[in-house]
FITI-251632 format. One record per atom (N, C-alpha, C): residue in one letter; atom name; y, z, x. Coordinates in nm, 2 decimals. Layout:
{loba A; CA; {Y; Z; X}};
...
//
This chain:
{loba M; N; {-2.36; 0.29; 0.79}};
{loba M; CA; {-2.29; 0.33; 0.66}};
{loba M; C; {-2.34; 0.24; 0.64}};
{loba P; N; {-2.32; 0.24; 0.45}};
{loba P; CA; {-2.36; 0.10; 0.37}};
{loba P; C; {-2.23; 0.01; 0.36}};
{loba T; N; {-2.27; -0.09; 0.34}};
{loba T; CA; {-2.12; -0.18; 0.28}};
{loba T; C; {-2.05; -0.15; 0.18}};
{loba M; N; {-2.17; -0.13; 0.09}};
{loba M; CA; {-2.12; -0.10; -0.07}};
{loba M; C; {-2.11; 0.07; -0.08}};
{loba D; N; {-2.01; 0.03; -0.15}};
{loba D; CA; {-1.98; 0.19; -0.21}};
{loba D; C; {-2.14; 0.29; -0.28}};
{loba T; N; {-2.15; 0.41; -0.26}};
{loba T; CA; {-2.24; 0.47; -0.36}};
{loba T; C; {-2.15; 0.57; -0.43}};
{loba P; N; {-2.21; 0.64; -0.50}};
{loba P; CA; {-2.16; 0.77; -0.60}};
{loba P; C; {-2.09; 0.88; -0.49}};
{loba Q; N; {-2.16; 0.88; -0.39}};
{loba Q; CA; {-2.10; 0.99; -0.29}};
{loba Q; C; {-2.04; 0.99; -0.23}};
{loba R; N; {-2.04; 0.82; -0.17}};
{loba R; CA; {-1.91; 0.81; -0.07}};
{loba R; C; {-1.88; 0.64; -0.07}};
{loba Y; N; {-1.76; 0.61; -0.03}};
{loba Y; CA; {-1.73; 0.47; -0.02}};
{loba Y; C; {-1.77; 0.37; 0.09}};
{loba G; N; {-1.82; 0.29; 0.07}};
{loba G; CA; {-1.89; 0.21; 0.18}};
{loba G; C; {-1.74; 0.17; 0.28}};
{loba T; N; {-1.85; 0.08; 0.36}};
{loba T; CA; {-1.79; 0.07; 0.51}};
{loba T; C; {-1.62; -0.01; 0.49}};
{loba L; N; {-1.63; -0.11; 0.38}};
{loba L; CA; {-1.51; -0.23; 0.38}};
{loba L; C; {-1.44; -0.12; 0.23}};
{loba T; N; {-1.45; -0.09; 0.18}};
{loba T; CA; {-1.37; 0.00; 0.13}};
{loba T; C; {-1.29; 0.10; 0.20}};
{loba R; N; {-1.36; 0.19; 0.25}};
{loba R; CA; {-1.32; 0.26; 0.42}};
{loba R; C; {-1.21; 0.16; 0.50}};
{loba A; N; {-1.25; 0.04; 0.55}};
{loba A; CA; {-1.13; -0.01; 0.61}};
{loba A; C; {-1.02; -0.03; 0.58}};
{loba L; N; {-1.04; -0.13; 0.42}};
{loba L; CA; {-0.93; -0.16; 0.37}};
{loba L; C; {-0.83; -0.05; 0.34}};
{loba H; N; {-0.89; 0.08; 0.29}};
{loba H; CA; {-0.82; 0.21; 0.26}};
{loba H; C; {-0.73; 0.22; 0.37}};
{loba W; N; {-0.77; 0.26; 0.50}};
{loba W; CA; {-0.71; 0.30; 0.66}};
{loba W; C; {-0.63; 0.18; 0.69}};
{loba V; N; {-0.65; 0.06; 0.63}};
{loba V; CA; {-0.52; -0.05; 0.72}};
{loba V; C; {-0.45; -0.05; 0.61}};
{loba V; N; {-0.48; -0.04; 0.50}};
{loba V; CA; {-0.32; -0.05; 0.44}};
{loba V; C; {-0.29; 0.09; 0.42}};
{loba A; N; {-0.35; 0.17; 0.44}};
{loba A; CA; {-0.30; 0.35; 0.48}};
{loba A; C; {-0.16; 0.32; 0.59}};
{loba I; N; {-0.24; 0.30; 0.72}};
{loba I; CA; {-0.15; 0.28; 0.83}};
{loba I; C; {-0.06; 0.19; 0.81}};
{loba L; N; {-0.04; 0.06; 0.74}};
{loba L; CA; {0.02; -0.03; 0.74}};
{loba L; C; {0.17; 0.01; 0.64}};
{loba V; N; {0.14; 0.09; 0.56}};
{loba V; CA; {0.23; 0.21; 0.48}};
{loba V; C; {0.33; 0.25; 0.52}};
{loba I; N; {0.21; 0.35; 0.66}};
{loba I; CA; {0.31; 0.43; 0.71}};
{loba I; C; {0.42; 0.35; 0.84}};
{loba W; N; {0.37; 0.21; 0.84}};
{loba W; CA; {0.47; 0.12; 0.94}};
{loba W; C; {0.57; 0.12; 0.83}};
{loba Q; N; {0.55; 0.07; 0.71}};
{loba Q; CA; {0.67; 0.01; 0.62}};
{loba Q; C; {0.78; 0.14; 0.64}};
{loba L; N; {0.71; 0.25; 0.57}};
{loba L; CA; {0.80; 0.38; 0.58}};
{loba L; C; {0.85; 0.41; 0.71}};
{loba T; N; {0.82; 0.39; 0.81}};
{loba T; CA; {0.89; 0.39; 0.97}};
{loba T; C; {1.01; 0.30; 1.00}};
{loba T; N; {0.98; 0.14; 0.95}};
{loba T; CA; {1.08; 0.06; 0.91}};
{loba T; C; {1.18; 0.08; 0.83}};
{loba A; N; {1.16; 0.17; 0.73}};
{loba A; CA; {1.27; 0.17; 0.61}};
{loba A; C; {1.32; 0.30; 0.65}};
{loba T; N; {1.28; 0.40; 0.72}};
{loba T; CA; {1.35; 0.49; 0.76}};
{loba T; C; {1.45; 0.47; 0.88}};
{loba V; N; {1.41; 0.42; 0.97}};
{loba V; CA; {1.48; 0.37; 1.05}};
{loba V; C; {1.62; 0.27; 1.02}};
{loba T; N; {1.55; 0.18; 0.92}};
{loba T; CA; {1.69; 0.11; 0.86}};
{loba T; C; {1.76; 0.19; 0.84}};
{loba S; N; {1.73; 0.30; 0.76}};
{loba S; CA; {1.81; 0.39; 0.67}};
{loba S; C; {1.91; 0.48; 0.75}};
{loba L; N; {1.85; 0.53; 0.87}};
{loba L; CA; {1.91; 0.60; 0.98}};
{loba L; C; {1.97; 0.54; 1.07}};
{loba A; N; {1.95; 0.42; 1.09}};
{loba A; CA; {2.02; 0.33; 1.26}};
{loba A; C; {2.00; 0.23; 1.20}};
{loba E; N; {2.09; 0.17; 1.07}};
{loba E; CA; {2.10; 0.03; 1.07}};
{loba E; C; {2.18; -0.10; 1.14}};
{loba D; N; {2.15; -0.15; 1.20}};
{loba D; CA; {2.21; -0.24; 1.27}};
{loba D; C; {2.15; -0.22; 1.42}};
{loba S; N; {2.10; -0.08; 1.45}};
{loba S; CA; {2.04; -0.07; 1.59}};
{loba S; C; {1.93; -0.14; 1.65}};
{loba A; N; {1.93; -0.13; 1.79}};
{loba A; CA; {1.86; -0.22; 1.83}};
{loba A; C; {1.69; -0.20; 1.79}};
{loba L; N; {1.67; -0.06; 1.80}};
{loba L; CA; {1.50; -0.02; 1.71}};
{loba L; C; {1.52; -0.10; 1.59}};
{loba D; N; {1.63; -0.09; 1.51}};
{loba D; CA; {1.57; -0.13; 1.36}};
{loba D; C; {1.56; -0.28; 1.38}};
{loba E; N; {1.64; -0.36; 1.46}};
{loba E; CA; {1.67; -0.53; 1.47}};
{loba E; C; {1.47; -0.53; 1.48}};
{loba I; N; {1.47; -0.47; 1.61}};
{loba I; CA; {1.31; -0.46; 1.65}};
{loba I; C; {1.21; -0.46; 1.52}};
{loba L; N; {1.24; -0.35; 1.45}};
{loba L; CA; {1.14; -0.29; 1.38}};
{loba L; C; {1.16; -0.34; 1.22}};
{loba W; N; {1.29; -0.40; 1.20}};
{loba W; CA; {1.27; -0.40; 1.04}};
{loba W; C; {1.23; -0.56; 1.04}};
{loba A; N; {1.25; -0.65; 1.16}};
{loba A; CA; {1.16; -0.79; 1.18}};
{loba A; C; {1.05; -0.77; 1.12}};
{loba T; N; {0.92; -0.67; 1.11}};
{loba T; CA; {0.83; -0.65; 1.10}};
{loba T; C; {0.78; -0.67; 0.96}};
{loba H; N; {0.89; -0.61; 0.87}};
{loba H; CA; {0.86; -0.54; 0.76}};
{loba H; C; {0.85; -0.64; 0.64}};
{loba K; N; {0.89; -0.78; 0.63}};
{loba K; CA; {0.86; -0.86; 0.54}};
{loba K; C; {0.70; -0.91; 0.58}};
{loba P; N; {0.67; -0.97; 0.68}};
{loba P; CA; {0.52; -0.98; 0.72}};
{loba P; C; {0.44; -0.89; 0.72}};
{loba I; N; {0.47; -0.73; 0.71}};
{loba I; CA; {0.37; -0.68; 0.72}};
{loba I; C; {0.34; -0.63; 0.55}};
{loba G; N; {0.50; -0.65; 0.51}};
{loba G; CA; {0.45; -0.61; 0.31}};
{loba G; C; {0.38; -0.75; 0.30}};
{loba F; N; {0.36; -0.87; 0.33}};
{loba F; CA; {0.29; -0.97; 0.26}};
{loba F; C; {0.17; -0.96; 0.30}};
{loba T; N; {0.14; -0.87; 0.42}};
{loba T; CA; {-0.03; -0.82; 0.49}};
{loba T; C; {-0.07; -0.74; 0.39}};
{loba I; N; {-0.01; -0.64; 0.35}};
{loba I; CA; {-0.07; -0.53; 0.25}};
{loba I; C; {-0.06; -0.60; 0.14}};
{loba L; N; {-0.02; -0.67; 0.08}};
{loba L; CA; {0.00; -0.74; -0.05}};
{loba L; C; {-0.14; -0.83; -0.05}};
{loba V; N; {-0.16; -0.90; 0.08}};
{loba V; CA; {-0.32; -0.96; 0.05}};
{loba V; C; {-0.42; -0.90; 0.07}};
{loba L; N; {-0.40; -0.77; 0.09}};
{loba L; CA; {-0.53; -0.68; 0.19}};
{loba L; C; {-0.53; -0.58; -0.02}};
{loba M; N; {-0.41; -0.59; -0.06}};
{loba M; CA; {-0.45; -0.50; -0.15}};
{loba M; C; {-0.51; -0.59; -0.28}};
{loba V; N; {-0.50; -0.73; -0.26}};
{loba V; CA; {-0.54; -0.80; -0.38}};
{loba V; C; {-0.72; -0.80; -0.32}};
{loba L; N; {-0.75; -0.81; -0.22}};
{loba L; CA; {-0.88; -0.79; -0.17}};
{loba L; C; {-0.94; -0.63; -0.20}};
{loba R; N; {-0.87; -0.57; -0.18}};
{loba R; CA; {-0.90; -0.41; -0.19}};
{loba R; C; {-0.96; -0.43; -0.37}};
{loba L; N; {-0.87; -0.43; -0.44}};
{loba L; CA; {-0.86; -0.44; -0.57}};
{loba L; C; {-0.97; -0.49; -0.64}};
{loba S; N; {-0.97; -0.63; -0.58}};
{loba S; CA; {-1.13; -0.74; -0.61}};
{loba S; C; {-1.22; -0.66; -0.56}};
{loba W; N; {-1.25; -0.60; -0.47}};
{loba W; CA; {-1.37; -0.50; -0.42}};
{loba W; C; {-1.42; -0.40; -0.48}};
{loba A; N; {-1.33; -0.31; -0.53}};
{loba A; CA; {-1.32; -0.20; -0.61}};
{loba A; C; {-1.40; -0.23; -0.75}};
{loba L; N; {-1.31; -0.37; -0.80}};
{loba L; CA; {-1.38; -0.41; -0.94}};
{loba L; C; {-1.53; -0.47; -0.92}};
{loba I; N; {-1.56; -0.50; -0.80}};
{loba I; CA; {-1.75; -0.52; -0.77}};
{loba I; C; {-1.80; -0.41; -0.74}};
{loba N; N; {-1.72; -0.33; -0.68}};
{loba N; CA; {-1.85; -0.19; -0.68}};
{loba N; C; {-1.82; -0.05; -0.78}};
{loba H; N; {-1.71; -0.13; -0.87}};
{loba H; CA; {-1.71; -0.03; -1.02}};
{loba H; C; {-1.79; 0.08; -1.04}};
{loba A; N; {-1.94; 0.03; -1.08}};
{loba A; CA; {-1.99; 0.10; -1.11}};
{loba A; C; {-2.08; 0.16; -1.03}};
{loba R; N; {-2.07; 0.12; -0.91}};
{loba R; CA; {-2.12; 0.25; -0.77}};
{loba R; C; {-2.03; 0.33; -0.73}};
{loba R; N; {-1.91; 0.34; -0.72}};
{loba R; CA; {-1.81; 0.43; -0.65}};
{loba R; C; {-1.80; 0.57; -0.72}};
{loba P; N; {-1.75; 0.64; -0.61}};
{loba P; CA; {-1.76; 0.78; -0.65}};
{loba P; C; {-1.67; 0.80; -0.79}};
{loba A; N; {-1.73; 0.92; -0.86}};
{loba A; CA; {-1.60; 0.94; -0.97}};
{loba A; C; {-1.51; 0.99; -0.94}};
{loba S; N; {-1.38; 1.01; -1.01}};
{loba S; CA; {-1.25; 1.04; -0.99}};
{loba S; C; {-1.28; 1.19; -1.02}};
{loba V; N; {-1.23; 1.31; -0.96}};
{loba V; CA; {-1.25; 1.43; -0.96}};
{loba V; C; {-1.16; 1.49; -1.10}};
{loba S; N; {-1.07; 1.40; -1.15}};
{loba S; CA; {-1.03; 1.44; -1.32}};
{loba S; C; {-0.94; 1.34; -1.37}};
{loba R; N; {-0.87; 1.31; -1.49}};
{loba R; CA; {-0.79; 1.22; -1.55}};
{loba R; C; {-0.67; 1.23; -1.42}};
{loba L; N; {-0.64; 1.30; -1.37}};
{loba L; CA; {-0.49; 1.32; -1.32}};
{loba L; C; {-0.54; 1.23; -1.17}};
{loba A; N; {-0.63; 1.26; -1.14}};
{loba A; CA; {-0.66; 1.19; -1.01}};
{loba A; C; {-0.72; 1.04; -1.04}};
{loba R; N; {-0.74; 0.98; -1.14}};
{loba R; CA; {-0.76; 0.87; -1.15}};
{loba R; C; {-0.63; 0.79; -1.20}};
{loba L; N; {-0.55; 0.90; -1.27}};
{loba L; CA; {-0.41; 0.78; -1.27}};
{loba L; C; {-0.34; 0.77; -1.15}};
{loba G; N; {-0.35; 0.90; -1.06}};
{loba G; CA; {-0.28; 0.89; -0.93}};
{loba G; C; {-0.34; 0.78; -0.86}};
{loba H; N; {-0.42; 0.74; -0.87}};
{loba H; CA; {-0.49; 0.59; -0.79}};
{loba H; C; {-0.48; 0.50; -0.88}};
{loba I; N; {-0.46; 0.44; -0.95}};
{loba I; CA; {-0.42; 0.37; -1.06}};
{loba I; C; {-0.25; 0.37; -1.03}};
{loba V; N; {-0.15; 0.42; -1.03}};
{loba V; CA; {-0.02; 0.44; -0.99}};
{loba V; C; {-0.01; 0.42; -0.86}};
{loba L; N; {-0.08; 0.41; -0.74}};
{loba L; CA; {-0.11; 0.39; -0.61}};
{loba L; C; {-0.10; 0.27; -0.56}};
{loba Y; N; {-0.20; 0.21; -0.67}};
{loba Y; CA; {-0.24; 0.05; -0.68}};
{loba Y; C; {-0.16; -0.04; -0.72}};
{loba G; N; {-0.13; 0.06; -0.85}};
{loba G; CA; {-0.01; -0.02; -0.89}};
{loba G; C; {0.13; -0.08; -0.77}};
{loba L; N; {0.16; 0.03; -0.76}};
{loba L; CA; {0.28; 0.02; -0.64}};
{loba L; C; {0.30; -0.04; -0.57}};
{loba V; N; {0.17; -0.04; -0.48}};
{loba V; CA; {0.12; -0.14; -0.34}};
{loba V; C; {0.09; -0.28; -0.35}};
{loba L; N; {0.07; -0.27; -0.47}};
{loba L; CA; {0.05; -0.44; -0.59}};
{loba L; C; {0.20; -0.46; -0.63}};
{loba F; N; {0.26; -0.38; -0.67}};
{loba F; CA; {0.41; -0.43; -0.76}};
{loba F; C; {0.53; -0.44; -0.65}};
{loba I; N; {0.52; -0.37; -0.52}};
{loba I; CA; {0.64; -0.36; -0.48}};
{loba I; C; {0.61; -0.47; -0.37}};
{loba P; N; {0.52; -0.55; -0.32}};
{loba P; CA; {0.55; -0.66; -0.19}};
{loba P; C; {0.59; -0.80; -0.30}};
{loba T; N; {0.54; -0.76; -0.46}};
{loba T; CA; {0.52; -0.87; -0.54}};
{loba T; C; {0.70; -0.90; -0.56}};
{loba I; N; {0.74; -0.82; -0.61}};
{loba I; CA; {0.86; -0.82; -0.60}};
{loba I; C; {0.98; -0.86; -0.53}};
{loba A; N; {0.90; -0.85; -0.38}};
{loba A; CA; {1.01; -0.85; -0.25}};
{loba A; C; {0.97; -1.01; -0.24}};
{loba L; N; {0.81; -1.08; -0.31}};
{loba L; CA; {0.80; -1.21; -0.26}};
{loba L; C; {0.89; -1.30; -0.35}};
{loba L; N; {0.91; -1.24; -0.50}};
{loba L; CA; {0.98; -1.32; -0.59}};
{loba L; C; {1.13; -1.32; -0.56}};
{loba R; N; {1.19; -1.21; -0.50}};
{loba R; CA; {1.32; -1.21; -0.41}};
{loba R; C; {1.34; -1.32; -0.32}};
{loba Q; N; {1.24; -1.33; -0.24}};
{loba Q; CA; {1.25; -1.40; -0.12}};
{loba Q; C; {1.23; -1.57; -0.15}};
{loba Y; N; {1.17; -1.59; -0.26}};
{loba Y; CA; {1.15; -1.72; -0.33}};
{loba Y; C; {1.28; -1.73; -0.39}};
{loba G; N; {1.34; -1.69; -0.47}};
{loba G; CA; {1.46; -1.66; -0.56}};
{loba G; C; {1.57; -1.66; -0.49}};
{loba S; N; {1.59; -1.66; -0.30}};
{loba S; CA; {1.68; -1.65; -0.25}};
{loba S; C; {1.74; -1.78; -0.19}};
{loba G; N; {1.62; -1.84; -0.14}};
{loba G; CA; {1.62; -1.99; -0.10}};
{loba G; C; {1.60; -1.96; 0.03}};
{loba R; N; {1.55; -1.86; 0.08}};
{loba R; CA; {1.52; -1.81; 0.23}};
{loba R; C; {1.34; -1.89; 0.27}};
{loba A; N; {1.33; -1.95; 0.37}};
{loba A; CA; {1.20; -1.97; 0.38}};
{loba A; C; {1.12; -1.84; 0.45}};
{loba F; N; {1.00; -1.87; 0.38}};
{loba F; CA; {0.90; -1.74; 0.45}};
{loba F; C; {0.80; -1.78; 0.56}};
{loba E; N; {0.79; -1.73; 0.64}};
{loba E; CA; {0.67; -1.77; 0.73}};
{loba E; C; {0.65; -1.66; 0.79}};
{loba P; N; {0.56; -1.53; 0.72}};
{loba P; CA; {0.50; -1.48; 0.77}};
{loba P; C; {0.41; -1.49; 0.86}};
{loba F; N; {0.43; -1.45; 1.02}};
{loba F; CA; {0.30; -1.48; 1.10}};
{loba F; C; {0.32; -1.63; 1.16}};
{loba G; N; {0.42; -1.69; 1.12}};
{loba G; CA; {0.42; -1.84; 1.15}};
{loba G; C; {0.33; -1.89; 1.04}};
{loba L; N; {0.33; -1.85; 0.94}};
{loba L; CA; {0.23; -1.96; 0.84}};
{loba L; C; {0.36; -1.96; 0.74}};
{loba P; N; {0.34; -2.11; 0.71}};
{loba P; CA; {0.50; -2.15; 0.59}};
{loba P; C; {0.41; -2.08; 0.51}};
{loba L; N; {0.46; -2.01; 0.41}};
{loba L; CA; {0.44; -1.95; 0.28}};
{loba L; C; {0.53; -2.03; 0.14}};
{loba M; N; {0.62; -2.04; 0.24}};
{loba M; CA; {0.75; -2.06; 0.12}};
{loba M; C; {0.86; -2.14; 0.15}};
{loba A; N; {0.87; -2.29; 0.16}};
{loba A; CA; {0.97; -2.33; 0.25}};
{loba A; C; {1.12; -2.29; 0.13}};
{loba G; N; {1.23; -2.27; 0.19}};
{loba G; CA; {1.37; -2.26; 0.20}};
{loba G; C; {1.40; -2.38; 0.08}};
{loba F; N; {1.53; -2.36; 0.00}};
{loba F; CA; {1.58; -2.44; -0.08}};
{loba F; C; {1.74; -2.42; -0.09}};
{loba E; N; {1.81; -2.56; -0.11}};
{loba E; CA; {1.92; -2.58; -0.10}};
{loba E; C; {2.04; -2.51; -0.22}};
{loba S; N; {1.94; -2.54; -0.29}};
{loba S; CA; {2.04; -2.51; -0.46}};
{loba S; C; {2.09; -2.34; -0.46}};
{loba P; N; {2.13; -2.35; -0.54}};
{loba P; CA; {2.13; -2.21; -0.58}};
{loba P; C; {2.06; -2.13; -0.61}};
{loba E; N; {2.05; -1.94; -0.55}};
{loba E; CA; {2.00; -1.86; -0.57}};
{loba E; C; {1.91; -1.87; -0.72}};
{loba I; N; {1.79; -1.81; -0.75}};
{loba I; CA; {1.75; -1.79; -0.84}};
{loba I; C; {1.75; -1.62; -0.89}};
{loba E; N; {1.89; -1.60; -0.96}};
{loba E; CA; {1.92; -1.49; -1.00}};
{loba E; C; {1.77; -1.39; -1.08}};
{loba W; N; {1.69; -1.43; -1.14}};
{loba W; CA; {1.63; -1.36; -1.25}};
{loba W; C; {1.51; -1.31; -1.15}};
{loba M; N; {1.46; -1.40; -1.03}};
{loba M; CA; {1.39; -1.37; -0.89}};
{loba M; C; {1.42; -1.28; -0.86}};
{loba M; N; {1.56; -1.29; -0.79}};
{loba M; CA; {1.56; -1.14; -0.71}};
{loba M; C; {1.61; -1.01; -0.81}};
{loba T; N; {1.66; -1.01; -0.92}};
{loba T; CA; {1.70; -0.91; -0.95}};
{loba T; C; {1.60; -0.75; -0.98}};
{loba P; N; {1.46; -0.83; -1.00}};
{loba P; CA; {1.36; -0.72; -1.00}};
{loba P; C; {1.38; -0.66; -0.89}};
{loba A; N; {1.38; -0.69; -0.78}};
{loba A; CA; {1.34; -0.64; -0.63}};
{loba A; C; {1.46; -0.58; -0.57}};
{loba N; N; {1.57; -0.61; -0.66}};
{loba N; CA; {1.74; -0.59; -0.57}};
{loba N; C; {1.77; -0.44; -0.66}};
{loba L; N; {1.67; -0.44; -0.80}};
{loba L; CA; {1.71; -0.34; -0.83}};
{loba L; C; {1.60; -0.21; -0.76}};
{loba L; N; {1.50; -0.25; -0.79}};
{loba L; CA; {1.40; -0.14; -0.80}};
{loba L; C; {1.30; -0.11; -0.62}};
{loba H; N; {1.29; -0.26; -0.54}};
{loba H; CA; {1.18; -0.27; -0.46}};
{loba H; C; {1.22; -0.11; -0.36}};
{loba G; N; {1.34; -0.09; -0.32}};
{loba G; CA; {1.40; 0.06; -0.21}};
{loba G; C; {1.33; 0.15; -0.30}};
{loba W; N; {1.36; 0.18; -0.43}};
{loba W; CA; {1.36; 0.30; -0.53}};
{loba W; C; {1.19; 0.35; -0.50}};
{loba L; N; {1.10; 0.19; -0.54}};
{loba L; CA; {0.99; 0.22; -0.60}};
{loba L; C; {0.93; 0.23; -0.44}};
{loba G; N; {0.97; 0.19; -0.33}};
{loba G; CA; {0.88; 0.22; -0.20}};
{loba G; C; {0.91; 0.38; -0.16}};
{loba W; N; {1.02; 0.44; -0.17}};
{loba W; CA; {1.04; 0.58; -0.17}};
{loba W; C; {0.95; 0.64; -0.21}};
{loba T; N; {0.94; 0.62; -0.38}};
{loba T; CA; {0.83; 0.67; -0.46}};
{loba T; C; {0.68; 0.66; -0.41}};
{loba L; N; {0.61; 0.54; -0.34}};
{loba L; CA; {0.52; 0.55; -0.30}};
{loba L; C; {0.49; 0.61; -0.20}};
{loba F; N; {0.63; 0.63; -0.08}};
{loba F; CA; {0.59; 0.70; 0.03}};
{loba F; C; {0.54; 0.84; -0.08}};
{loba A; N; {0.62; 0.94; -0.19}};
{loba A; CA; {0.61; 1.07; -0.20}};
{loba A; C; {0.47; 1.03; -0.27}};
{loba L; N; {0.43; 0.96; -0.38}};
{loba L; CA; {0.32; 0.95; -0.39}};
{loba L; C; {0.23; 0.97; -0.30}};
{loba A; N; {0.25; 0.91; -0.20}};
{loba A; CA; {0.12; 0.85; -0.07}};
{loba A; C; {0.10; 1.03; -0.01}};
{loba L; N; {0.18; 1.11; 0.01}};
{loba L; CA; {0.23; 1.25; 0.06}};
{loba L; C; {0.16; 1.32; -0.03}};
{loba G; N; {0.15; 1.32; -0.18}};
{loba G; CA; {0.07; 1.41; -0.27}};
{loba G; C; {-0.03; 1.37; -0.26}};
{loba H; N; {-0.11; 1.26; -0.23}};
{loba H; CA; {-0.24; 1.17; -0.24}};
{loba H; C; {-0.27; 1.30; -0.08}};
{loba V; N; {-0.22; 1.25; 0.01}};
{loba V; CA; {-0.26; 1.34; 0.12}};
{loba V; C; {-0.29; 1.48; 0.09}};
{loba L; N; {-0.17; 1.50; 0.03}};
{loba L; CA; {-0.17; 1.70; 0.00}};
{loba L; C; {-0.29; 1.71; -0.11}};
{loba M; N; {-0.32; 1.66; -0.18}};
{loba M; CA; {-0.40; 1.68; -0.30}};
{loba M; C; {-0.54; 1.64; -0.22}};
{loba T; N; {-0.59; 1.57; -0.10}};
{loba T; CA; {-0.72; 1.56; -0.04}};
{loba T; C; {-0.75; 1.69; 0.05}};
{loba L; N; {-0.59; 1.71; 0.08}};
{loba L; CA; {-0.63; 1.86; 0.15}};
{loba L; C; {-0.66; 1.97; 0.12}};
{loba H; N; {-0.61; 1.96; -0.01}};
{loba H; CA; {-0.64; 2.08; -0.15}};
{loba H; C; {-0.80; 2.10; -0.17}};
{loba H; N; {-0.80; 2.01; -0.19}};
{loba H; CA; {-0.96; 1.97; -0.18}};
{loba H; C; {-1.03; 2.02; -0.12}};
{loba R; N; {-1.00; 1.96; 0.01}};
{loba R; CA; {-1.12; 2.01; 0.14}};
{loba R; C; {-1.09; 2.14; 0.15}};
{loba F; N; {-0.98; 2.27; 0.14}};
{loba F; CA; {-0.99; 2.38; 0.16}};
{loba F; C; {-0.97; 2.48; 0.04}};
{loba S; N; {-1.03; 2.45; -0.07}};
{loba S; CA; {-0.99; 2.48; -0.19}};
{loba S; C; {-1.16; 2.49; -0.23}};
{loba R; N; {-1.14; 2.65; -0.25}};
{loba R; CA; {-1.34; 2.64; -0.27}};
{loba R; C; {-1.34; 2.64; -0.40}};
{loba R; N; {-1.25; 2.59; -0.52}};
{loba R; CA; {-1.27; 2.57; -0.63}};
{loba R; C; {-1.28; 2.44; -0.69}};
{loba T; N; {-1.22; 2.34; -0.59}};
{loba T; CA; {-1.27; 2.20; -0.62}};
{loba T; C; {-1.36; 2.13; -0.51}};
{loba E; N; {-1.40; 2.04; -0.57}};
{loba E; CA; {-1.52; 1.93; -0.48}};
{loba E; C; {-1.41; 1.89; -0.36}};
{loba D; N; {-1.50; 1.92; -0.23}};
{loba D; CA; {-1.43; 1.83; -0.13}};
{loba D; C; {-1.43; 1.69; -0.14}};
{loba V; N; {-1.35; 1.63; -0.13}};
{loba V; CA; {-1.36; 1.46; -0.14}};
{loba V; C; {-1.31; 1.39; -0.03}};
{loba L; N; {-1.29; 1.48; 0.08}};
{loba L; CA; {-1.26; 1.37; 0.21}};
{loba L; C; {-1.38; 1.32; 0.27}};
{loba P; N; {-1.48; 1.40; 0.24}};
{loba P; CA; {-1.62; 1.33; 0.33}};
{loba P; C; {-1.66; 1.21; 0.26}};
{loba R; N; {-1.61; 1.15; 0.15}};
{loba R; CA; {-1.57; 0.96; 0.07}};
{loba R; C; {-1.55; 0.92; 0.17}};
{loba M; N; {-1.42; 0.95; 0.25}};
{loba M; CA; {-1.34; 0.82; 0.29}};
{loba M; C; {-1.35; 0.87; 0.41}};
{loba L; N; {-1.41; 0.95; 0.49}};
{loba L; CA; {-1.40; 0.99; 0.64}};
{loba L; C; {-1.55; 1.01; 0.68}};
{loba D; N; {-1.59; 1.02; 0.79}};
{loba D; CA; {-1.73; 1.09; 0.85}};
{loba D; C; {-1.70; 1.22; 0.88}};
{loba V; N; {-1.63; 1.30; 0.77}};
{loba V; CA; {-1.69; 1.47; 0.87}};
{loba V; C; {-1.75; 1.50; 0.77}};
{loba P; N; {-1.81; 1.62; 0.80}};
{loba P; CA; {-1.97; 1.68; 0.73}};
{loba P; C; {-1.85; 1.79; 0.60}};
{loba P; N; {-1.92; 1.77; 0.46}};
{loba P; CA; {-1.84; 1.85; 0.40}};
{loba P; C; {-1.84; 2.03; 0.40}};
{loba R; N; {-1.73; 2.04; 0.36}};
{loba R; CA; {-1.72; 2.21; 0.38}};
{loba R; C; {-1.84; 2.27; 0.36}};
{loba Q; N; {-1.84; 2.41; 0.38}};
{loba Q; CA; {-1.98; 2.51; 0.41}};
{loba Q; C; {-1.94; 2.58; 0.27}};
//
């Protein structure tokens, strides 16, 4: 399989980035769900400790993914509709925006941030920077749940395209499955 995208299929790097980000977003859903349902439990403490580093990882991978998409823009499979294109733009936007405002909040809080032991932000002693914290305080959770709902819609639409005879089967673009007959 070629590394670069083609008009018929996504290449290996696009596919790898898609599925790794998808798995990590599912992990974030899991950690957020456990925190919502069993806050301060032992399971919550174990899982929640991964939420920020995984969010940062998603942001880094999405910057790479967006860069790669722009490099492959002329070669990529065409969107099946304007609505599908808009849906992908919104998904990309949310997956970039949500961890970005979380990083702003982290910095504004004055707490250090060292994902996977890498010193990304040193903490500081002065008062919190409210304007940096406010967007995430207001939106991070709501946008996260919105992302999960849209991602579920993305999966359901892919299945619709797979099993509906009236639409193009888009699943072979991202998975090594034969097109429907």
